[in-house]
N, CA, C and O of each residue as an XYZ file, in Angstrom:
752
protein
N      90.524    115.389    124.236
C      89.816    114.088    123.345
C      89.732    115.004    122.431
O      89.389    116.184    122.494
N      90.381    113.775    120.835
C      89.969    113.603    119.616
C      88.194    113.577    119.441
O      87.390    112.880    120.061
N      87.951    114.546    118.426
C      86.388    114.298    117.678
C      87.111    114.557    117.086
O      87.878    115.509    117.230
N      87.063    113.450    115.877
C      86.969    113.817    114.361
C      85.550    114.138    114.020
O      84.435    114.301    114.516
N      86.621    114.136    112.208
C      84.516    114.775    111.320
C      85.175    114.262    109.557
O      86.067    114.550    108.759
N      84.802    113.967    109.611
C      85.045    113.592    107.954
C      86.034    113.844    107.416
O      86.769    112.994    106.914
N      86.302    115.419    107.418
C      87.255    116.154    106.329
C      88.637    116.256    107.306
O      89.466    117.155    107.164
N      88.753    115.118    108.383
C      89.992    114.445    108.497
C      90.000    112.991    108.691
O      90.410    112.267    109.598
N      89.332    112.749    107.389
C      89.506    110.918    107.185
C      90.588    111.219    105.905
O      91.017    112.316    105.548
N      90.921    109.707    105.262
C      91.562    110.091    104.255
C      91.487    108.424    103.378
O      92.666    108.098    103.510
N      91.073    107.696    102.898
C      91.058    107.112    102.369
C      91.876    106.227    101.062
O      91.250    106.328    100.007
N      93.083    105.436    100.965
C      93.646    104.587    100.346
C      93.716    103.503     99.370
O      94.415    102.540     99.685
N      93.186    103.487     98.371
C      93.761    101.972     98.021
C      94.848    101.516     97.220
O      95.881    102.174     97.104
N      94.659    100.401     96.654
C      96.420     99.829     95.901
C      96.070     98.582     96.050
O      95.201     98.151     96.808
N      96.814     97.933     95.255
C      97.242     96.730     94.588
C      97.388     96.130     95.964
O      97.323     96.939     96.889
N      97.577     94.824     96.278
C      98.369     94.369     97.743
C      99.559     94.093     97.680
O     100.294     93.934     98.654
N     100.064     93.957     95.808
C     101.609     93.736     96.427
C     102.018     94.568     96.241
O     103.241     94.434     96.285
N     101.695     95.646     95.990
C     102.360     97.757     96.300
C     102.756     97.543     97.483
O     103.969     97.646     97.663
N     101.714     97.110     98.888
C     102.140     97.224     99.622
C     102.573     95.892    100.632
O     101.892     94.881    100.801
N     103.946     96.208    101.268
C     104.539     96.145    102.334
C     104.609     96.772    103.598
O     105.203     97.831    103.801
N     103.927     96.036    104.548
C     103.422     96.328    106.137
C     104.801     95.911    106.829
O     105.105     94.720    106.773
N     105.719     96.870    107.523
C     106.524     96.358    108.142
C     106.930     96.999    109.879
O     108.133     97.254    109.941
N     106.701     97.087    110.287
C     106.850     97.662    112.433
C     107.999     98.983    112.115
O     108.316     99.894    112.881
N     108.449     98.730    110.786
C     109.203    100.795    111.036
C     108.987    101.469    110.934
O     109.635    102.392    111.427
N     107.443    101.779    109.922
C     107.210    102.682    109.682
C     105.252    102.872    110.986
O     104.784    102.027    111.749
N     104.764    104.153    110.684
C     103.224    104.309    110.230
C     102.785    103.333    109.102
O     103.328    102.794    108.137
N     101.064    103.362    109.895
C     100.663    102.338    107.680
C     100.923    103.144    107.053
O     101.742    102.853    106.180
N     100.360    104.787    107.090
C     100.187    105.196    105.958
C     100.917    105.151    105.722
O     100.899    104.335    104.800
N     102.127    105.579    105.898
C     103.756    105.371    105.434
C     103.841    104.680    103.757
O     104.312    105.263    102.780
N     103.219    103.238    103.783
C     103.268    102.333    103.271
C     102.525    102.190    102.067
O     102.355    101.250    101.289
N     102.053    103.591    102.126
C     100.718    103.402    100.634
C     100.842    104.977    100.117
O      99.966    105.628     99.547
N     102.223    105.415    100.489
C     102.841    106.551     99.498
C     102.266    106.181     97.919
O     101.770    107.205     97.448
N     102.222    105.578     97.418
C     102.113    105.213     95.457
C     100.135    104.968     95.500
O      99.552    104.803     94.428
N      99.788    104.975     96.081
C      98.153    105.182     96.848
C      97.173    105.625     95.981
O      97.541    106.637     95.385
N      95.757    105.147     95.606
C      94.823    105.982     94.699
C      94.496    106.837     96.529
O      94.683    106.273     97.607
N      94.025    108.166     96.337
C      93.111    108.321     97.354
C      91.634    108.359     96.586
O      91.289    109.147     95.706
N      90.999    107.465     97.075
C      89.271    107.832     96.845
C      88.498    108.238     97.980
O      87.428    107.760     98.357
N      89.355    109.446     98.628
C      88.366    110.170    100.434
C      87.280    110.381     99.341
O      86.247    109.711     99.350
N      87.590    111.527     98.202
C      86.764    112.696     97.643
C      85.471    111.769     96.960
O      84.459    112.345     96.563
N      85.608    110.407     96.877
C      84.303    109.607     95.917
C      83.218    108.577     96.898
O      82.203    107.904     96.720
N      84.454    109.061     98.390
C      83.260    107.942     99.227
C      82.771    108.360    100.079
O      83.382    109.373    100.422
N      81.466    108.053    101.050
C      81.344    108.499    101.332
C      80.403    107.099    102.597
O      80.495    105.931    102.218
N      79.612    107.366    103.943
C      78.926    106.276    104.909
C      79.910    105.336    104.965
O      79.438    104.314    104.468
N      81.246    105.119    105.377
C      81.967    104.432    105.333
C      82.354    103.886    106.877
O      82.698    104.577    107.836
N      82.169    102.246    106.805
C      82.038    101.353    108.234
C      83.400    100.507    107.993
O      83.616    100.098    106.852
N      84.599    100.149    109.338
C      84.322     99.683    109.446
C      84.644     98.303    110.080
O      85.871     98.323    109.977
N      84.391     97.297    110.579
C      83.690     96.146    110.871
C      85.671     95.721    111.404
O      86.711     95.401    110.828
N      85.108     96.048    113.085
C      87.473     94.952    113.449
C      86.534     93.662    113.623
O      85.403     93.270    113.907
N      88.214     93.180    113.133
C      87.077     90.751    113.237
C      87.230     90.966    114.769
O      88.072     91.345    115.583
N      85.661     90.410    114.697
C      84.987     89.823    116.157
C      85.937     88.534    116.043
O      86.429     87.762    115.220
N      85.839     88.926    117.973
C      86.305     87.037    119.050
C      85.431     86.043    120.007
O      85.598     85.489    121.094
N      84.841     86.086    119.434
C      83.219     85.620    119.874
C      83.615     84.603    120.807
O      84.759     84.272    120.493
N      83.202     83.913    121.855
C      82.969     82.783    122.462
C      81.535     82.347    122.997
O      80.405     82.836    123.013
N      82.247     81.002    123.490
C      80.724     80.436    123.680
C      80.852     79.652    125.412
O      81.797     79.285    126.112
N      79.713     79.664    125.527
C      79.715     79.032    126.910
C      79.637     77.641    126.841
O      78.924     76.947    126.117
N      80.640     77.248    127.870
C      80.402     75.005    127.523
C      80.285     74.849    129.000
O      81.118     75.134    129.861
N      78.723     74.186    129.171
C      78.551     73.537    130.156
C      79.225     72.191    130.723
O      79.558     71.191    130.086
N      79.322     72.425    131.967
C      79.566     70.570    132.514
C      78.849     70.657    133.902
O      78.091     71.376    134.553
N      79.788     69.095    133.973
C      78.862     68.912    135.342
C      78.728     69.422    136.118
O      78.794     70.585    135.720
N      78.427     69.433    137.877
C      78.897     69.955    139.034
C      78.664     71.473    139.090
O      78.278     72.223    138.192
N      79.063     71.800    140.636
C      78.514     73.021    140.700
C      79.816     73.487    141.855
O      80.245     72.715    142.713
N      80.253     74.745    141.675
C      81.094     74.739    142.289
C      80.677     76.595    142.469
O      80.362     77.387    141.581
N      80.780     76.749    143.466
C      80.367     78.535    144.326
C      79.591     78.453    144.137
O      79.270     79.641    144.151
N      78.707     77.925    143.890
C      76.966     77.944    143.945
C      76.951     78.117    142.296
O      76.039     78.875    141.966
N      77.471     77.777    141.532
C      76.995     78.411    139.852
C      77.705     76.698    139.628
O      78.585     76.075    140.221
N      76.800     76.389    138.467
C      77.083     75.251    137.291
C      78.892     75.408    137.035
O      79.551     76.391    137.375
N      79.317     74.430    136.500
C      81.374     74.640    136.244
C      81.075     74.662    134.519
O      80.882     73.716    133.756
N      81.125     76.223    134.239
C      81.531     76.190    133.361
C      82.488     76.821    132.607
O      82.847     77.809    133.247
N      83.187     76.732    131.380
C      83.908     77.508    130.849
C      83.886     78.015    129.615
O      83.090     77.395    128.910
N      84.607     79.170    128.882
C      84.656     79.961    127.472
C      85.272     79.845    126.758
O      86.173     80.637    126.483
N      84.981     78.627    126.076
C      85.704     78.260    125.073
C      85.850     79.733    123.531
O      84.930     80.057    122.780
N      87.006     80.189    123.533
C      87.566     81.086    122.408
C      87.152     80.172    120.555
O      87.610     79.174    119.999
N      85.978     81.315    120.138
C      86.289     80.781    118.745
C      87.499     81.526    117.135
O      87.571     82.718    116.838
N      87.816     81.040    116.834
C      88.162     81.757    116.046
C      87.889     83.383    115.234
O      86.867     83.604    114.583
N      88.909     84.325    115.409
C      88.047     85.831    114.939
C      87.577     85.808    113.443
O      88.150     84.956    112.764
N      86.855     86.403    112.943
C      86.307     86.463    111.861
C      86.378     87.525    111.241
O      86.614     88.485    111.974
N      86.201     87.899    109.500
C      87.166     88.943    108.998
C      86.667     90.068    109.552
O      85.633     90.331    110.166
N      87.849     90.825    109.125
C      87.594     92.750    108.956
C      86.646     93.507    107.983
O      87.578     94.291    107.808
N      86.166     93.750    107.594
C      84.888     94.262    106.788
C      85.075     95.726    106.727
O      85.125     96.446    107.725
N      85.194     96.200    105.293
C      85.510     97.481    105.157
C      84.095     97.846    104.272
O      83.916     97.162    103.264
N      82.888     99.093    104.663
C      82.591     99.049    103.866
C      81.638    100.493    103.468
O      81.632    101.403    104.297
N      80.970    100.623    102.378
C      80.874    102.769    102.270
C      80.752    102.501    100.704
O      81.136    101.642     99.911
N      80.031    103.661    100.675
C      78.916    104.136     99.314
C      80.726    105.413     98.326
O      81.422    106.351     98.716
N      80.632    104.520     96.956
C      82.293    105.577     96.120
C      80.596    105.639     94.391
O      79.837    105.023     93.643
N      81.408    107.603     95.140
C      80.533    107.716     93.945
C      80.625    106.975     92.755
O      81.546    106.194     92.517
N      79.280    107.310     91.685
C      80.308    106.551     90.247
C      80.208    107.530     89.127
O      79.374    108.217     88.537
N      81.515    107.238     89.131
C      82.085    108.884     88.700
C      82.386    108.558     86.996
O      82.298    107.425     86.522
N      82.681    109.538     86.360
C      83.462    109.157     84.200
C      84.578    108.123     84.141
O      84.609    107.325     83.204
N      85.735    108.101     85.355
C      86.599    106.957     85.349
C      86.420    105.821     86.528
O      85.664    105.896     87.497
N      87.249    104.829     86.214
C      86.929    103.379     86.877
C      87.880    103.359     88.238
O      89.077    103.115     88.391
N      86.904    103.694     89.083
C      87.420    104.625     90.556
C      87.903    103.341     91.457
O      87.845    103.859     92.572
N      88.235    102.324     91.626
C      88.177    101.480     91.625
C      89.540    100.732     90.583
O      89.978     99.680     91.047
N      90.050    101.115     89.539
C      90.522    100.349     88.560
C      92.339    100.698     89.676
O      92.529    101.596     90.497
N      93.123     99.818     89.316
C      94.199     99.133     89.630
C      95.418     99.579     89.585
O      95.256     99.976     88.431
N      96.341     99.829     89.774
C      97.999    100.723     89.485
C      98.464    100.247     87.528
O      99.009    100.902     86.640
N      97.807     98.586     87.586
C      97.461     98.596     85.951
C      96.635     99.116     85.055
O      95.418     99.163     85.235
N      96.944     99.344     84.510
C      96.054    100.332     82.890
C      94.289     99.689     82.739
O      94.244     99.027     81.702
N      93.582     99.695     83.101
C      91.916     98.437     82.918
C      92.130     97.163     83.516
O      91.846     96.113     82.941
N      92.833     97.258     85.141
C      92.728     96.153     85.939
C      91.660     96.573     87.263
O      91.904     97.302     88.225
N      90.926     96.139     87.065
C      89.651     96.496     88.252
C      89.497     95.776     89.318
O      89.481     94.546     89.269
N      89.336     96.599     90.641
C      90.241     96.016     91.503
C      88.662     94.756     92.296
O      88.594     93.919     93.196
N      88.245     95.012     91.854
C      86.547     93.984     91.321
C      86.390     92.695     90.366
O      86.292     91.478     90.519
N      86.425     93.780     89.104
C      86.245     92.993     88.099
C      87.572     91.824     87.345
O      87.436     90.686     86.895
N      88.626     92.572     87.448
C      89.516     92.290     86.705
C      90.377     92.942     86.118
O      90.737     94.076     86.434
N      90.907     92.103     84.951
C      92.009     92.578     83.921
C      89.964     92.878     82.925
O      89.041     92.079     83.085
N      89.862     94.147     82.059
C      89.084     94.330     81.429
C      89.320     93.627     79.845
O      90.249     92.893     79.509
N      88.297     94.052     79.102
C      88.529     93.413     77.179
C      88.605     95.197     76.944
O      87.984     96.087     77.524
N      89.473     95.251     76.022
C      89.003     96.253     75.033
C      88.262     96.487     73.952
O      88.797     96.374     72.848
N      87.019     96.822     74.049
C      86.166     96.653     73.098
C      86.044     98.462     72.411
O      86.174     99.556     72.961
N      85.749     98.064     71.036
C      85.540     98.922     69.913
C      86.639     99.721     69.652
O      86.410    100.929     69.603
N      87.930     99.298     69.448
C      88.979     99.530     69.255
C      90.053     99.984     70.523
O      91.221    100.256     70.244
N      89.497    100.047     72.110
C      89.693    100.084     72.961
C      89.795    101.913     73.405
O      90.723    102.600     73.831
N      87.933    102.307     72.952
C      87.208    102.800     73.298
C      86.696    103.035     74.370
O      86.616    104.106     74.972
N      86.199    101.663     74.739
C      85.626    101.744     76.130
C      86.607    100.365     76.576
O      87.536     99.925     75.898
N      86.084     99.768     78.029
C      87.055     98.662     78.393
C      85.682     98.207     79.411
O      84.971     98.853     80.181
N      85.722     96.497     78.909
C      83.864     96.153     79.572
C      84.513     94.801     80.407
O      85.249     94.018     79.807
N      84.189     94.623     81.748
C      84.715     93.814     82.723
C      83.314     92.473     82.951
O      82.102     92.418     82.738
N      83.992     91.893     83.297
C      82.241     91.015     83.628
C      83.013     90.609     85.333
O      84.234     90.615     85.493
N      81.944     90.261     86.538
C      82.416     89.907     88.026
C      82.032     88.127     87.335
O      81.277     87.719     86.453
N      83.224     87.309     88.501
C      83.133     85.937     88.266
C      83.777     85.429     87.087
O      83.656     84.222     86.874
N      84.403     86.091     86.326
C      85.923     86.019     85.120
C      86.658     84.909     85.626
O      86.122     84.737     86.721
N      87.407     84.186     85.531
C      88.259     82.802     85.801
C      89.545     82.562     84.520
O      89.495     82.556     83.290
N      90.072     82.477     84.991
C      91.192     82.447     83.880
C      92.546     81.432     84.997
O      92.554     81.547     86.222
N      93.422     80.635     84.327
C      94.220     80.323     85.118
C      93.682     79.070     85.926
O      94.458     78.190     86.297
N      92.153     79.018     86.215
C      91.495     78.302     86.951
C      91.606     79.252     88.470
O      91.861     78.609     89.488
N      91.448     80.470     88.564
C      91.407     81.300     89.659
C      90.423     82.355     89.645
O      90.828     82.843     88.590
N      89.374     83.166     89.991
C      89.039     84.604     89.763
C      90.450     85.239     89.797
O      91.455     85.218     90.508
N      89.801     86.072     88.147
C      90.373     87.424     88.500
C      90.597     88.976     89.381
O      91.196     89.992     89.029
N      89.846     88.660     90.653
C      90.574     89.315     90.832
C      91.016     89.631     92.309
O      90.541     89.212     93.365
N      92.472     90.829     91.987
C      93.369     91.253     92.659
C      92.998     91.731     94.161
O      92.226     92.588     94.592
N      93.611     91.089     94.588
C      94.055     91.217     96.202
C      94.400     92.908     96.294
O      95.074     93.705     95.642
N      93.713     92.943     97.239
C      93.840     94.587     97.821
C      94.692     95.676     99.185
O      94.767     95.308    100.357
N      94.875     96.114     99.013
C      95.469     96.742    100.049
C      94.401     98.390    100.002
O      94.269     99.117     99.017
N      93.557     98.670    101.883
C      92.897     99.844    101.870
C      93.159     99.972    103.082
O      93.166     99.034    103.879
N      93.513    101.673    103.476
C      93.791    102.559    104.431
C      92.962    103.553    104.512
O      92.788    104.568    103.838
N      92.287    102.938    105.798
C      91.644    104.710    106.606
C      92.484    105.293    107.983
O      92.971    105.007    109.077
N      92.192    106.505    106.832
C      93.656    107.168    107.830
C      92.691    108.406    108.625
O      92.082    109.290    108.021
N      92.717    108.251    109.897
C      92.063    110.047    110.617
C      92.904    110.720    111.020
O      93.839    110.061    111.475
N      93.092    112.341    111.104
C      93.979    112.544    111.938
C      93.901    114.095    111.555
O      93.710    114.571    110.436
N      94.134    114.890    113.002
C      93.595    116.395    113.300
C      95.341    116.912    112.586
O      95.541    118.045    112.149
N      96.227    116.007    112.612
C      97.340    116.888    112.428
C      97.937    116.637    113.996
O      99.126    116.953    114.028
N      97.549    116.264    115.009
C      97.861    115.653    116.726
C      97.729    114.350    116.367
O      98.553    113.567    115.894
N      96.623    114.225    116.644
C      95.825    112.495    117.040
C      96.091    112.022    115.479
O      96.278    112.767    114.518
N      96.063    110.927    115.489
C      96.142    109.724    114.338
C      94.992    108.288    114.609
O      94.553    107.873    115.681
N      94.806    107.907    113.569
C      94.921    106.404    113.750
C      94.424    105.648    112.330
O      93.646    106.122    111.502
N      94.865    104.785    112.300
C      95.250    104.321    111.227
C      94.636    102.657    111.104
O      95.101    101.806    111.862
N      93.964    102.430    110.469
C      93.276    100.729    110.546
C      93.353    100.500    108.271
O      92.974    101.208    107.338
N      93.952     99.332    108.365
C      94.180     98.570    106.743
C      94.113     97.403    106.947
O      94.642     96.706    107.812
N      93.096     97.051    105.708
C      92.454     96.227    105.785
C      93.589     95.836    104.373
O      93.371     96.472    103.341
N      94.756     94.813    104.361
C      95.881     93.935    103.435
C      95.236     92.714    102.936
O      94.427     92.067    103.600
N      95.646     92.393    101.659
C      95.112     90.612    101.316
C      93.819     90.897    101.518
O      93.142     90.163    102.237
N      93.208     92.180    100.815
C      91.676     91.723    100.786
C      91.024     91.611     99.566
O      91.677     91.994     98.595
N      89.842     91.162     99.351
C      89.060     90.715     98.114
C      87.361     91.653     98.066
O      86.273     91.429     98.596
N      87.826     92.629     97.242
C      86.177     93.747     96.855
C      84.740     92.669     97.446
O      84.909     91.690     96.719
N      84.067     92.492     97.918
C      82.948     91.356     97.670
C      82.319     91.827     97.444
O      81.367     91.087     97.196
N      81.944     93.365     97.227
C      80.731     93.565     96.689
C      80.786     94.950     95.571
O      81.887     95.500     95.565
N      80.299     95.236     95.139
C      80.584     96.246     93.780
C      79.075     96.843     93.143
O      78.754     97.069     91.976
N      78.356     96.982     94.343
C      76.830     97.026     93.848
C      76.587     97.370     94.936
O      77.276     97.403     95.955
N      74.945     97.806     94.604
C      74.245     97.899     94.451
C      74.218     99.427     92.976
O      73.099     99.882     93.214
N      74.430     99.758     92.524
C      74.161    101.079     91.297
C      72.847    101.236     91.348
O      71.885    100.528     91.048
N      73.052    102.765     91.979
C      71.489    104.082     92.049
C      72.171    104.869     92.633
O      73.235    104.948     93.248
N      70.284    106.172     91.913
C      70.650    107.326     91.876
C      70.521    106.920     93.349
O      69.879    105.963     93.783
N      71.534    108.175     94.327
C      70.310    108.255     95.521
C      69.037    109.652     95.765
O      68.444    109.931     96.806
N      68.943    110.235     94.581
C      66.893    110.904     94.346
C      67.182    111.604     92.981
O      68.147    111.285     92.287
N      66.527    112.318     92.728
C      66.112    112.695     91.699
C      66.954    113.343     91.298
O      67.574    112.980     90.298
N      67.259    114.543     91.963
C      67.928    115.253     92.259
C      69.593    115.573     92.253
O      70.278    116.559     91.978
N      69.948    113.750     92.856
C      70.971    113.712     93.077
C      72.443    113.506     91.667
O      72.827    114.140     90.684
N      72.909    111.939     92.564
C      73.991    111.775     91.696
C      73.965    110.077     91.606
O      72.953    109.679     92.182
N      74.902    108.776     90.970
C      74.983    107.941     90.943
C      75.996    107.768     91.897
O      77.098    108.317     91.920
N      75.293    106.560     93.062
C      76.584    106.242     93.786
C      76.457    104.291     93.353
O      75.871    103.757     92.412
N      77.197    103.722     94.385
C      77.689    101.864     94.475
C      78.169    101.316     95.308
O      79.386    101.497     95.312
N      77.598    100.293     96.563
C      77.966    100.008     97.472
C      79.197     99.283     96.854
O      79.530     98.794     95.775
N      79.625     99.443     97.923
C      81.696     98.894     98.264
C      81.652     98.204     99.574
O      81.574     98.671    100.710
N      81.733     96.748     99.069
C      82.261     95.931    100.409
C      83.688     95.539    100.334
O      84.202     94.982     99.364
N      84.430     95.951    101.687
C      85.806     94.376    101.324
C      86.166     94.232    101.872
O      86.498     95.228    102.515
N      86.778     92.418    102.612
C      86.812     91.310    103.868
C      87.940     91.746    103.261
O      88.214     92.292    102.192
N      88.859     91.142    104.771
C      89.855     90.385    104.803
C      90.487     89.573    106.214
O      90.485     90.027    107.358
N      90.886     88.576    105.876
C      91.248     87.973    107.537
C      92.057     88.101    108.402
O      93.272     88.266    108.294
N      91.221     88.010    109.597
C      92.111     88.924    110.748
C      93.312     88.920    110.841
O      93.700     90.007    111.270
N      94.183     88.164    110.633
C      95.748     88.516    110.270
C      96.227     89.985    109.583
O      97.175     90.722    109.855
N      94.937     90.102    108.367
C      95.420     91.791    107.243
C      95.078     92.475    108.371
O      95.568     93.603    108.327
N      94.621     92.333    109.092
C      93.447     94.041    109.064
C      94.263     93.745    110.454
O      94.231     92.773    111.207
N      95.306     95.456    110.512
C      95.534     96.507    111.441
C      94.781     97.483    111.831
O      93.688     97.866    111.414
N      95.605     97.945    112.859
C      94.920     99.677    113.756
C      95.934     99.857    115.105
O      96.343     99.297    116.123
N      96.015    101.223    114.202
C      97.283    102.150    115.395
C      96.452    102.878    115.649
O      95.358    103.152    115.154
N      97.470    103.467    117.136
C      96.936    104.979    117.380
C      98.340    105.227    117.488
O      99.093    104.256    117.542
N      98.872    106.575    117.535
C      99.502    107.172    117.478
C      99.755    107.599    118.797
O      98.824    107.880    119.552
N     101.052    107.676    119.170
C     101.013    107.642    121.224
C     101.389    108.408    121.081
O     101.726    109.117    122.030
């Protein structure tokens, strides 16, 4: 049985348009040009889409129990959450320069010495926030598990906080995608 630890994990992010998932290879191979954020991420949690059910009661009794059925509800969203170290660079910058995966396109300020971003920016009738793809790869060199949130949206980029007086600045991040865009695989 594999007991994986933090050094066995890698998290990569890319624009969803740069990742095409097929059944020809393992999920991690589709992220060859992606940016690794492993050295800047901690406290990672992945919520696999939940497929809840509801009890529906009917009239009558069968085998000493009221007649019932389970009504299957649609599966919920997949979610990745974690804490990013707030560094000197735009950690979640996409492959396009000065396009943030949460805020969208930045605006050059002071002859492009700075780039300014605003949450909720809208152009062409839709939010500027691009769809992204996140890979969580866990391997010890023999066993391997991959999880992908594709066509995902970053829904939270905050609270920005310092972990303690002697510590470092960090930001909470949450990413969500539809159940059809969540993948999980184990190496056979």
